C-alpha positions as CSV (number, residue, x, y, z in Angstrom):
1,M,6.6,-21.6,2.4
2,A,5.3,-18.3,1.1
3,D,6.6,-17.5,-2.5
4,F,6.1,-14.0,-3.8
5,S,8.1,-14.4,-7.0
6,I,6.6,-14.5,-10.5
7,R,8.3,-17.3,-12.4
8,T,9.4,-16.7,-16.0
9,R,10.7,-18.7,-18.9
10,R,13.3,-17.4,-21.3
11,V,13.1,-17.9,-25.0
12,D,15.9,-18.2,-27.5
13,E,14.6,-15.7,-30.0
14,A,12.8,-12.4,-29.3
15,L,9.6,-11.8,-31.1
16,F,9.7,-8.3,-32.5
17,L,6.3,-6.7,-33.2
18,E,5.1,-3.3,-34.3
19,S,6.1,-1.1,-31.4
20,P,4.9,2.2,-30.0
21,E,7.1,5.3,-29.8
22,L,6.8,5.5,-26.0
23,I,6.6,2.6,-23.5
24,V,5.5,3.0,-19.9
25,I,5.8,0.3,-17.3
26,G,3.1,0.5,-14.7
27,A,-0.6,1.5,-14.8
28,G,-0.9,2.6,-11.2
29,P,-1.6,6.2,-10.1
30,S,1.6,7.6,-11.6
31,G,1.1,5.7,-14.9
32,I,-2.5,6.9,-15.1
33,A,-1.4,10.5,-14.5
34,L,1.3,10.2,-17.1
35,A,-1.1,8.7,-19.7
36,Y,-3.6,11.5,-19.1
37,T,-0.8,14.1,-19.6
38,L,0.5,12.5,-22.8
39,K,-2.9,12.1,-24.4
40,H,-4.9,15.2,-23.2
41,R,-2.3,17.8,-22.5
42,L,0.4,17.0,-25.0
43,G,-1.8,15.5,-27.7
44,F,0.5,12.4,-27.9
45,R,-1.2,9.1,-28.6
46,D,1.6,6.7,-29.7
47,F,2.3,5.2,-26.3
48,T,1.5,2.0,-24.4
49,L,1.4,1.2,-20.7
50,Y,2.2,-2.4,-19.6
51,D,1.3,-3.7,-16.2
52,R,1.6,-7.2,-14.8
53,L,-1.7,-7.0,-12.9
54,D,-5.1,-7.6,-14.5
55,G,-6.2,-4.0,-14.5
56,P,-5.2,-0.4,-13.6
57,G,-4.8,0.9,-10.1
58,G,-1.3,-0.4,-9.1
59,T,-1.0,-0.7,-5.3
60,W,-4.8,-0.3,-4.9
61,R,-5.4,-3.4,-7.1
62,L,-2.6,-5.3,-5.4
63,N,-3.4,-4.6,-1.8
64,K,-6.8,-6.3,-0.9
65,Y,-6.3,-7.1,2.7
66,P,-9.1,-6.3,5.2
67,G,-8.9,-2.7,6.4
68,V,-6.7,-1.4,3.6
69,G,-7.1,2.3,3.0
70,C,-5.4,5.7,2.6
71,D,-4.0,7.8,5.5
72,V,-3.8,10.9,3.3
73,P,-7.0,12.9,2.9
74,T,-8.7,11.6,-0.2
75,I,-9.4,15.0,-1.6
76,L,-5.6,15.5,-1.7
77,Y,-4.9,11.9,-2.7
78,S,-6.5,12.3,-6.1
79,F,-5.8,13.5,-9.6
80,S,-5.9,17.3,-10.0
81,F,-7.4,16.7,-13.5
82,N,-10.2,14.5,-12.1
83,Q,-11.6,15.8,-8.8
84,N,-14.2,13.5,-7.4
85,P,-17.2,15.1,-5.6
86,N,-18.5,11.7,-4.4
87,W,-15.9,10.6,-1.9
88,S,-17.7,8.9,1.0
89,K,-15.4,10.1,3.7
90,E,-12.2,12.0,4.5
91,L,-10.0,8.9,4.4
92,C,-11.4,6.3,2.0
93,E,-10.9,2.5,1.9
94,G,-9.0,0.7,-0.9
95,D,-12.0,-0.4,-2.9
96,E,-13.3,3.1,-3.3
97,I,-9.9,4.4,-4.4
98,L,-9.5,1.6,-6.9
99,Q,-12.9,2.4,-8.4
100,Y,-11.8,6.0,-8.7
101,M,-8.7,4.9,-10.6
102,E,-10.8,2.7,-12.9
103,D,-13.3,5.5,-13.5
104,T,-10.5,7.9,-14.3
105,V,-9.0,5.5,-16.9
106,D,-12.4,5.1,-18.6
107,K,-13.4,8.7,-18.4
108,F,-10.3,9.9,-20.3
109,E,-10.2,6.8,-22.6
110,L,-6.8,5.6,-21.4
111,R,-7.6,1.9,-21.3
112,E,-7.0,1.6,-25.1
113,H,-3.3,2.5,-24.3
114,M,-2.9,-0.2,-21.6
115,Q,-2.0,-3.9,-21.8
116,F,-2.4,-6.0,-18.7
117,G,-0.9,-9.3,-17.6
118,V,2.4,-8.2,-19.0
119,E,5.6,-8.0,-17.0
120,C,8.8,-6.1,-17.9
121,I,11.8,-8.4,-17.8
122,S,14.4,-5.9,-18.9
123,A,15.0,-2.7,-20.9
124,S,18.2,-1.8,-22.6
125,W,19.4,1.0,-25.0
126,N,20.7,-0.4,-28.3
127,K,23.3,0.8,-30.8
128,D,20.6,2.1,-33.1
129,G,19.3,4.6,-30.5
130,F,16.2,2.7,-29.4
131,W,15.0,1.1,-26.2
132,E,14.6,-2.7,-26.4
133,V,12.0,-3.7,-23.8
134,R,11.7,-7.4,-23.1
135,L,8.2,-8.3,-21.9
136,L,6.6,-11.4,-20.6
137,D,2.9,-12.3,-21.3
138,I,2.1,-13.9,-17.9
139,I,-0.9,-15.8,-19.2
140,T,0.9,-17.5,-22.1
141,N,4.4,-17.4,-20.6
142,T,5.7,-15.9,-23.9
143,E,8.5,-13.4,-24.0
144,Y,8.7,-10.8,-26.7
145,V,10.5,-7.5,-27.4
146,R,9.1,-4.1,-28.2
147,T,11.2,-1.1,-29.2
148,A,10.6,2.6,-28.4
149,T,12.4,5.9,-28.5
150,V,11.2,6.7,-25.0
151,F,11.0,4.4,-22.0
152,I,9.4,5.4,-18.7
153,S,9.2,3.5,-15.5
154,A,6.1,4.2,-13.4
155,V,6.2,1.0,-11.3
156,G,6.0,2.7,-7.9
157,G,7.8,1.6,-4.8
158,I,5.4,-0.6,-2.9
159,S,4.5,-3.5,-5.2
160,K,6.9,-6.2,-4.2
161,P,6.4,-7.7,-0.7
162,R,9.5,-7.9,1.5
163,D,10.6,-11.5,1.5
164,I,10.8,-12.5,5.2
165,R,12.1,-15.9,6.2
166,F,12.0,-17.6,9.6
167,P,13.4,-20.9,10.6
168,G,10.9,-23.7,10.2
169,M,8.6,-21.6,8.1
170,E,8.4,-24.3,5.4
171,K,7.0,-26.8,8.0
172,F,4.0,-24.7,8.9
173,Q,0.8,-26.4,7.7
174,G,-1.5,-23.4,7.7
175,D,-1.8,-20.5,5.3
176,I,0.9,-17.9,5.1
177,M,0.1,-14.7,3.2
178,H,1.6,-11.3,2.9
179,T,-0.9,-8.4,3.2
180,A,-0.1,-7.4,-0.4
181,R,-0.9,-11.0,-1.6
182,W,-4.1,-11.4,0.4
183,D,-6.4,-14.2,-0.7
184,T,-9.8,-12.6,-0.8
185,Q,-11.4,-16.1,-0.7
186,F,-9.7,-16.8,2.6
187,D,-12.3,-17.3,5.4
188,Y,-10.7,-16.4,8.7
189,S,-13.9,-16.6,10.8
190,G,-13.1,-18.1,14.2
191,K,-9.5,-18.8,13.2
192,R,-6.3,-18.2,15.2
193,L,-4.2,-15.7,13.3
194,A,-0.7,-14.4,13.8
195,V,0.2,-11.0,12.4
196,I,3.9,-10.3,12.0
197,G,4.9,-6.7,11.8
198,N,3.7,-3.4,13.2
199,G,3.8,-0.8,10.4
200,C,0.9,0.9,8.6
201,S,-0.6,-2.3,7.0
202,A,-0.5,-4.1,10.4
203,A,-2.3,-1.2,12.0
204,Q,-5.0,-1.5,9.4
205,V,-5.3,-5.3,9.2
206,V,-5.3,-6.1,12.9
207,P,-8.6,-4.3,13.9
208,A,-10.3,-5.4,10.7
209,I,-9.6,-9.1,11.1
210,A,-10.2,-9.0,14.8
211,K,-13.9,-8.6,14.2
212,K,-14.2,-12.1,12.9
213,A,-11.1,-14.1,14.0
214,G,-11.0,-16.3,17.0
215,L,-7.6,-14.9,18.0
216,V,-5.3,-12.2,16.6
217,K,-1.8,-12.3,18.1
218,Q,0.5,-9.6,16.8
219,Y,4.3,-9.9,17.0
220,A,5.8,-6.4,17.1
221,R,9.5,-6.0,18.0
222,S,9.5,-2.2,18.1
223,A,7.1,0.7,18.9
224,Q,5.6,3.3,16.6
225,W,4.3,6.8,16.9
226,Y,0.5,6.6,16.6
227,H,-1.6,9.7,16.0
228,E,-5.3,10.3,16.2
229,R,-7.0,9.8,12.8
230,P,-10.5,11.4,12.7
231,N,-12.3,10.1,9.6
232,R,-15.8,11.4,9.3
233,E,-18.1,10.8,6.4
234,F,-18.9,13.7,4.1
235,T,-22.5,14.9,4.3
236,A,-24.8,15.2,1.3
237,F,-24.5,18.9,1.5
238,E,-20.7,18.8,1.4
239,K,-20.9,16.5,-1.7
240,W,-23.4,19.0,-3.3
241,C,-20.9,21.8,-2.6
242,F,-18.0,19.7,-4.2
243,K,-20.1,19.2,-7.3
244,Y,-21.8,22.5,-7.9
245,I,-19.8,25.3,-6.2
246,P,-16.9,26.2,-8.6
247,L,-13.4,25.7,-7.1
248,W,-14.7,24.6,-3.7
249,E,-13.1,21.2,-3.7
250,R,-10.0,22.7,-5.3
251,Y,-9.8,25.2,-2.4
252,L,-10.0,22.4,0.1
253,R,-7.4,20.4,-1.8
254,L,-5.0,23.4,-1.8
255,R,-5.6,24.0,1.9
256,L,-4.8,20.3,2.7
257,F,-1.7,20.5,0.6
258,L,-0.4,23.6,2.4
259,I,-1.1,22.0,5.8
260,S,0.7,18.8,4.8
261,D,3.6,20.7,3.3
262,A,4.0,22.8,6.4
263,L,4.7,19.5,8.3
264,V,8.1,19.4,6.6
265,A,9.3,22.0,9.2
266,T,8.8,19.4,11.9
267,Y,11.6,17.2,10.5
268,M,14.2,20.0,9.7
269,P,17.3,20.5,11.9
270,G,17.3,23.3,14.4
271,A,15.7,24.4,17.6
272,V,12.3,25.3,16.1
273,A,12.0,21.8,14.5
274,E,13.0,20.2,17.8
275,R,10.3,22.1,19.6
276,L,7.7,21.1,16.9
277,R,8.7,17.4,17.2
278,A,8.5,17.5,21.0
279,Q,5.0,18.9,20.7
280,A,3.9,16.3,18.2
281,E,5.5,13.5,20.3
282,N,3.6,14.7,23.4
283,R,0.3,14.7,21.5
284,A,1.0,11.2,20.2
285,R,2.1,9.9,23.6
286,K,-1.1,11.3,25.2
287,Y,-3.2,9.7,22.5
288,I,-1.6,6.3,23.0
289,C,-2.0,6.4,26.7
290,E,-5.6,7.5,26.5
291,T,-6.6,4.9,23.8
292,A,-4.5,1.7,24.3
293,P,-4.7,-0.7,27.3
294,K,-2.4,0.4,30.1
295,K,-0.5,-3.0,30.0
296,Y,0.8,-2.2,26.5
297,H,1.9,1.5,27.0
298,K,5.5,0.7,27.5
299,D,5.5,-1.5,24.4
300,L,3.7,1.1,22.2
301,I,5.6,4.3,23.0
302,P,8.8,4.6,21.1
303,N,12.2,5.6,22.4
304,F,13.3,7.3,19.2
305,P,12.4,10.7,17.9
306,L,9.4,11.4,15.7
307,G,10.3,11.1,12.0
308,C,12.7,8.2,12.3
309,K,9.9,6.0,11.0
310,R,6.8,6.7,9.1
311,R,4.1,8.0,11.4
312,I,0.9,5.9,11.8
313,F,-2.5,7.6,11.8
314,D,-4.4,5.2,13.9
315,P,-7.3,3.3,12.1
316,N,-8.8,2.1,15.4
317,Y,-5.7,-0.2,16.0
318,L,-5.1,1.0,19.6
319,E,-8.7,0.6,20.5
320,S,-8.7,-2.9,19.1
321,L,-6.1,-3.9,21.6
322,H,-8.8,-3.8,24.3
323,R,-10.6,-6.8,22.6
324,S,-10.4,-10.1,24.4
325,N,-9.3,-11.9,21.2
326,V,-6.4,-9.5,20.4
327,E,-2.9,-9.9,21.9
328,L,0.2,-7.8,21.4
329,A,3.5,-9.7,21.7
330,P,6.4,-7.2,21.8
331,V,8.9,-9.8,20.8
332,G,10.5,-11.3,17.7
333,I,10.0,-14.8,16.2
334,D,12.4,-17.6,17.0
335,H,10.9,-20.3,14.7
336,F,7.9,-21.9,13.2
337,D,6.8,-25.5,13.6
338,E,4.0,-27.5,12.0
339,T,1.1,-25.8,13.8
340,G,2.4,-22.7,15.4
341,I,5.1,-20.1,16.2
342,V,7.7,-20.0,19.0
343,S,8.7,-16.4,19.9
344,L,12.1,-15.4,21.2
345,D,10.8,-15.4,24.8
346,G,10.1,-19.2,24.4
347,V,6.3,-18.9,24.3
348,R,4.6,-21.2,21.7
349,T,1.2,-20.3,20.2
350,E,-0.8,-22.4,17.8
351,F,-2.2,-20.7,14.7
352,D,-4.4,-21.6,11.7
353,A,-2.8,-18.9,9.5
354,V,0.0,-16.3,9.5
355,V,-0.3,-12.8,8.1
356,L,3.0,-11.1,7.1
357,A,2.5,-7.4,7.5
358,T,6.3,-6.9,6.9
359,G,6.3,-4.1,4.3
360,F,7.8,-4.0,0.9
361,D,11.0,-4.4,-0.9
362,V,11.0,-0.8,-2.1
363,Q,12.1,-0.5,-5.7
C-alpha cells in the first residue's frame, strides 16, 4: 500500500530556542523569491526558511519522475532578479530548473537563512503577540518551538500527492509510486507498468518511460485538451545575445508575459471569448487527430469546453501512443489483485509496477 504521509511523534514539552524575527515555511520558488526580497531589497536579515526537503527548489526537488519539466517558457518561468542566459531550450526539464534554483540560492547567499529536513507541525498566535511555530526535525524526530513576530507560508500548492485508494491495492506485490514520490533507483527496463491518471504529469511520464519499459498501459477515465508544444533548443548565438545584449532577455520575457496574459480573454464570458475558445478547441482537435492514432481519437477529444481543466501542452505524449508497447485504456479501475489490475470493463492486466499520476492534494 502506498503511504505518502510523514509520521511524527509528539513531545510533552516544547523546546524553546533563540528565534528569528520572521519565519518562512517553504524554500521552493516562492520562498526563494521572498528570501531574496527580504535580504537584498529590504535589507532585512533576521529571518529563517524551514523546508522538509533536503534542499531548496520545492516542487522541482520533489518531482523526479522521468520526463518532468515545465510547460511555461523557461525565460518567463524564472526570477526577474536572476535572469539566466544559459537555458538550454524554450521549455526546460526538471533537473535544469532545479539547478537554476540552487544557483540562485547560492548566488545571493540565501542558504545561510535556510534549514532543511524540518517540517512545520503548527503555527499559532499567542497572547503575547508572537507566532509560536511548532517544528519537527525529521532526521532526529524531535519537536521544538520557535517564536517570531512575522510568519509566512510559502509552501506552494503541489507538494502533497493526492491519496488515491482502490480496492485490493494492499494486495499488490509490485511497486506502487506516485510521480511526486518517484524512486530514482527504480529500474523499469523491460517491465510492465500501469499509469493511472491523464493529467500533465501522466502526459510527461508516459512517453518517457515507454522508451525502456516492456509495456505501458495508461488508465484514463476522461479526455483532455492537448495542444502542440514546440520546444526547440536555443542556439549559441541566442545565448550570446541573452548574455551580452542589454535587456534582450528581459524584452523576450516581457513579450512572453503579454502573450500569456492575453490568453485570459479566452476564458472570459461573452461572445468574443466563446469565439476564441472555439478557435483554440479547433486547433487542439486538429492537432490531436493529426498526431494520435485514429483508434484513440474518440477517447482523447473532450466533450467539455476548453478551460474546464488545465490545458496540456503535449510533450510527445500523443506520438508515444503509436508505440507498440503503449496502450491507452479509457476506463476506470475496479480493483487490484496480487499481480495486476482489473478495470471496470472486466479486463485484467498483469503489472510489475504501478505509477500514480493522480495529481496533488492542493493546499
